[in-house]
C-alpha positions as CSV (number, residue, x, y, z in Angstrom):
1,X,2.0,-6.9,-8.4
2,X,2.9,-10.2,-6.7
3,X,0.6,-12.7,-5.1
4,X,1.9,-15.2,-2.6
5,X,0.3,-18.5,-1.6
6,X,1.7,-20.7,1.2
7,X,1.1,-24.4,1.6
8,X,2.6,-27.4,3.4
9,X,1.6,-26.6,7.0
10,X,0.1,-29.1,9.3
11,X,0.4,-31.0,12.6
12,X,3.6,-32.9,13.4
13,X,5.2,-34.4,16.4
14,X,8.2,-32.9,18.0
15,X,11.4,-34.0,16.2
16,X,9.5,-34.3,12.9
17,X,9.8,-32.4,9.7
18,X,7.7,-30.3,7.4
19,X,8.4,-28.4,4.1
20,X,6.5,-25.2,3.5
21,X,6.1,-23.8,0.0
22,X,5.3,-20.3,-1.2
23,X,4.1,-20.0,-4.8
24,X,4.4,-16.6,-6.4
25,X,2.7,-15.0,-9.3
26,X,4.1,-12.1,-11.3
27,X,7.0,-11.7,-13.7
28,X,9.4,-10.0,-11.3
29,X,9.7,-12.8,-8.7
30,X,13.3,-13.5,-9.5
31,X,14.3,-10.0,-8.7
32,X,12.7,-9.9,-5.2
33,X,14.2,-10.9,-1.8
34,X,11.9,-13.3,0.0
35,X,11.5,-14.3,3.6
36,X,9.5,-16.4,6.0
37,X,8.0,-14.9,9.2
38,X,5.9,-16.6,11.9
39,X,3.4,-15.4,14.4
40,X,2.4,-17.4,17.5
41,X,-0.8,-16.6,19.4
42,X,-0.5,-13.3,21.5
43,X,3.0,-12.7,20.1
44,X,4.5,-10.3,17.6
45,X,5.3,-11.5,14.1
46,X,8.9,-12.6,14.0
47,X,11.6,-13.2,11.4
48,X,12.5,-16.8,10.5
49,X,14.7,-16.7,7.4
50,X,15.4,-14.8,4.3
51,X,16.9,-15.4,0.9
52,X,18.1,-12.8,-1.5
53,X,17.1,-12.4,-5.1
54,X,19.7,-14.8,-6.5
55,X,19.6,-17.3,-3.7
56,X,23.2,-16.7,-2.9
57,X,22.5,-15.1,0.5
58,X,20.5,-16.6,3.3
59,X,20.0,-15.4,6.8
60,X,18.3,-17.3,9.7
61,X,17.0,-16.4,13.1
62,X,19.1,-17.9,15.9
63,X,16.1,-20.0,17.0
64,X,16.0,-21.9,13.8
65,X,19.6,-21.9,12.7
66,X,20.8,-25.4,11.9
67,X,17.3,-26.8,11.7
68,X,15.5,-24.8,9.0
69,X,16.7,-24.3,5.4
70,X,15.3,-21.7,3.0
71,X,15.6,-22.0,-0.7
72,X,14.0,-20.8,-3.9
73,X,13.4,-22.0,-7.4
74,X,13.0,-19.1,-9.8
75,X,11.9,-21.3,-12.7
76,X,8.9,-22.5,-10.6
77,X,8.5,-19.1,-8.9
78,X,8.4,-20.9,-5.6
79,X,10.2,-20.5,-2.3
80,X,10.6,-23.2,0.3
81,X,11.3,-23.7,4.0
82,X,12.5,-27.1,5.0
83,X,11.9,-27.5,8.7
84,X,13.6,-30.3,10.6
85,X,13.9,-31.2,14.3
86,X,10.7,-29.3,15.0
87,X,9.9,-28.2,18.5
88,X,6.6,-27.2,20.2
89,X,7.9,-23.6,20.3
90,X,7.9,-23.6,16.5
91,X,4.1,-23.7,16.5
92,X,2.8,-20.6,14.7
93,X,1.2,-19.3,11.5
94,X,4.0,-19.1,9.0
95,X,3.9,-16.3,6.4
96,X,6.0,-15.8,3.3
97,X,6.8,-12.3,2.2
98,X,8.4,-10.5,-0.8
99,X,10.5,-7.3,-0.8
100,X,10.4,-5.4,-4.1
101,X,12.7,-2.6,-2.9
102,X,15.7,-4.4,-1.5
103,X,17.0,-7.4,-3.5
104,X,19.4,-8.3,-0.6
105,X,16.6,-8.8,1.9
106,X,15.9,-7.7,5.4
107,X,14.8,-9.3,8.7
108,X,12.4,-6.4,9.4
109,X,8.7,-7.0,9.0
110,X,8.1,-3.5,7.7
111,X,10.5,-4.0,4.8
112,X,8.2,-6.5,3.0
113,X,5.4,-5.2,0.9
114,X,3.8,-8.5,-0.3
115,X,2.5,-11.1,2.1
116,X,0.8,-14.5,1.8
117,X,-2.2,-15.5,3.8
118,X,-0.3,-17.8,6.1
119,X,-0.2,-21.5,6.9
120,X,-0.6,-23.1,10.3
121,X,2.2,-25.2,11.7
122,X,1.5,-27.1,14.9
123,X,4.2,-29.2,16.7
124,X,2.9,-31.5,19.4
125,X,5.1,-32.5,22.3
């Protein structure tokens, strides 16, 4: 069983930066692929970025490529999302997720069986 807790959200002006953290419990964190998703009001939950079990493979949504960086620290059982050059359209609740079945990771919401409670990111123009 894995529990995920996000932190680091907040209010920032356009062009600013935030770093989200996702702290995981459980002994098997290092074997799971992890990802960030986000959901804006009245929209579907969408993929943001993923990192495979070892950290060697990362994939980003086109909308955040070049601005966001995903990383993980297995010793601390924590995943991060560094968000730079934020835009108002990045405003959403951000969720971290873990996939116990596919260590390579997937961009599909349905592939992830563990989810955090979400953290709000608001970017003002």
